[in-house]
C-alpha positions as CSV (number, residue, x, y, z in Angstrom):
1,M,69.2,-46.4,81.7
2,Q,68.8,-42.7,81.1
3,E,65.8,-41.0,82.6
4,F,63.9,-38.4,80.7
5,K,62.8,-35.2,82.5
6,I,59.3,-34.2,81.4
7,N,58.9,-30.5,82.0
8,S,56.4,-29.2,79.5
9,A,53.2,-30.3,77.9
10,S,54.7,-30.8,74.5
11,V,57.4,-33.1,75.9
12,A,54.7,-35.1,77.8
13,H,52.7,-35.6,74.7
14,M,55.8,-36.7,72.7
15,A,56.8,-39.1,75.5
16,T,53.3,-40.6,75.7
17,Q,53.3,-41.1,71.9
18,V,56.7,-42.8,72.0
19,R,55.7,-45.1,74.9
20,V,52.4,-46.1,73.2
21,K,54.2,-46.9,70.0
22,Q,56.8,-49.0,71.9
23,L,54.2,-51.0,73.7
24,A,52.0,-51.4,70.5
25,T,55.1,-52.6,68.6
26,R,56.0,-55.1,71.3
27,D,52.4,-56.3,71.5
28,S,52.1,-56.8,67.7
29,Q,55.4,-58.6,67.6
30,Y,54.1,-61.1,70.3
31,K,50.9,-61.6,68.3
32,V,52.8,-62.2,65.0
33,L,55.2,-64.6,66.8
34,A,52.3,-66.5,68.4
35,S,50.5,-66.7,65.0
36,I,53.6,-67.9,63.2
37,V,54.2,-70.7,65.8
38,E,50.6,-71.7,65.8
39,T,50.4,-71.9,62.0
40,W,53.7,-73.8,62.0
41,E,52.5,-76.4,64.5
42,K,49.2,-76.9,62.5
43,N,51.2,-77.5,59.3
44,Q,54.1,-79.4,60.8
45,A,52.6,-82.8,60.2
46,D,51.7,-82.0,56.6
47,K,55.1,-80.5,55.5
48,S,58.7,-80.9,56.2
49,G,60.8,-78.0,57.5
50,E,62.4,-77.7,54.1
51,A,59.0,-77.4,52.4
52,N,57.9,-74.6,54.8
53,Y,61.2,-72.9,54.4
54,K,60.9,-72.9,50.6
55,E,57.3,-71.7,50.8
56,I,58.4,-68.7,53.0
57,I,61.2,-67.9,50.6
58,K,58.8,-68.1,47.6
59,D,56.2,-65.9,49.3
60,L,58.8,-63.3,50.4
61,K,60.1,-63.1,46.9
62,E,56.6,-62.7,45.5
63,Y,55.7,-60.0,48.0
64,S,58.9,-58.2,47.2
65,T,58.3,-58.3,43.5
66,L,54.8,-57.0,44.0
67,S,56.0,-54.2,46.2
68,K,58.7,-53.3,43.6
69,S,56.0,-53.3,40.9
70,I,53.9,-50.8,42.9
71,N,57.0,-48.6,43.4
72,D,57.7,-48.7,39.7
73,Y,54.1,-47.8,38.8
74,F,54.1,-44.8,41.0
75,H,57.5,-43.8,39.7
76,E,56.3,-44.1,36.0
77,Q,53.2,-42.1,36.8
78,K,55.4,-39.4,38.4
79,I,53.1,-39.4,41.5
80,P,54.9,-37.7,44.3
81,A,55.0,-39.5,47.6
82,T,53.1,-36.6,49.3
83,D,50.1,-37.3,47.0
84,L,49.8,-40.9,48.2
85,G,48.7,-39.9,51.6
86,Y,51.8,-41.0,53.4
87,P,54.6,-38.8,54.7
88,I,57.3,-41.0,53.1
89,K,60.0,-40.5,50.6
90,F,60.2,-44.1,49.4
91,N,58.4,-47.4,49.9
92,K,59.7,-48.8,53.2
93,T,57.7,-52.0,52.8
94,D,59.8,-52.8,49.7
95,L,63.0,-52.3,51.7
96,Q,61.8,-54.4,54.6
97,L,60.7,-57.2,52.3
98,K,64.1,-57.2,50.6
99,M,65.8,-57.4,53.9
100,A,63.5,-60.2,55.1
101,Y,64.0,-62.2,51.9
102,K,67.8,-61.8,52.1
103,Y,67.8,-62.8,55.8
104,A,65.5,-65.8,55.2
105,K,67.7,-67.1,52.4
106,Q,70.8,-66.9,54.5
107,Q,69.2,-69.0,57.3
108,D,68.4,-72.1,55.2
109,D,66.6,-74.7,57.3
110,N,67.3,-72.9,60.6
111,L,64.7,-70.3,59.8
112,I,61.7,-72.1,61.2
113,A,63.6,-73.0,64.4
114,Q,64.7,-69.5,64.9
115,I,61.2,-68.1,64.4
116,K,59.7,-70.6,66.9
117,N,62.3,-69.4,69.4
118,G,61.4,-65.8,68.9
119,H,64.8,-65.2,67.2
120,F,64.5,-62.7,64.3
121,Y,66.6,-60.5,62.0
122,N,70.2,-59.9,63.1
123,N,70.0,-62.2,66.1
124,Q,67.4,-59.9,67.7
125,Y,64.7,-61.5,69.8
126,C,61.0,-60.7,69.6
127,Y,60.6,-60.6,73.3
128,V,61.0,-57.1,74.8
129,D,61.6,-56.8,78.6
130,S,59.5,-53.8,79.7
131,T,62.3,-52.7,82.0
132,K,64.5,-52.2,78.9
133,L,62.2,-49.5,77.6
134,P,63.2,-45.9,78.4
135,V,62.1,-44.7,81.8
136,L,59.7,-41.7,81.3
137,Q,59.3,-39.8,84.5
138,A,57.9,-36.4,85.4
139,D,58.4,-34.2,88.5
140,N,55.3,-34.1,90.7
141,S,55.6,-30.4,91.1
142,D,55.1,-29.7,87.4
143,S,51.6,-29.0,86.1
144,Y,50.4,-28.8,82.6
């Protein structure tokens, strides 16, 4: 793994922000996974795997349609993205929902089992080994 040399205050600030975001993302993924598994286990007796799968597909399609409607509204109103308060060029949520919907449809009944195992989009696992994150290291002689 590549080590990063921190030799200025600006690099230290940037490295700190990156590390905080990495850890926050990892933590939120763990919480989402735990919530999905807990909800699945509560509803498992009430519904079959196929019923849950169909509900997930239906909800993803509904959210995707809603997100597209919001996109279309802003486009029709000719509201620039900078006026929305976000530094974005397009609605990334719409793109993510489309990807999630497409992935979920391809998985059929395996979707629930994969989610319970922490196996998400493109065979990527939710679990992140902290040793796999970039090593951020500063020389002790540097002062800021």
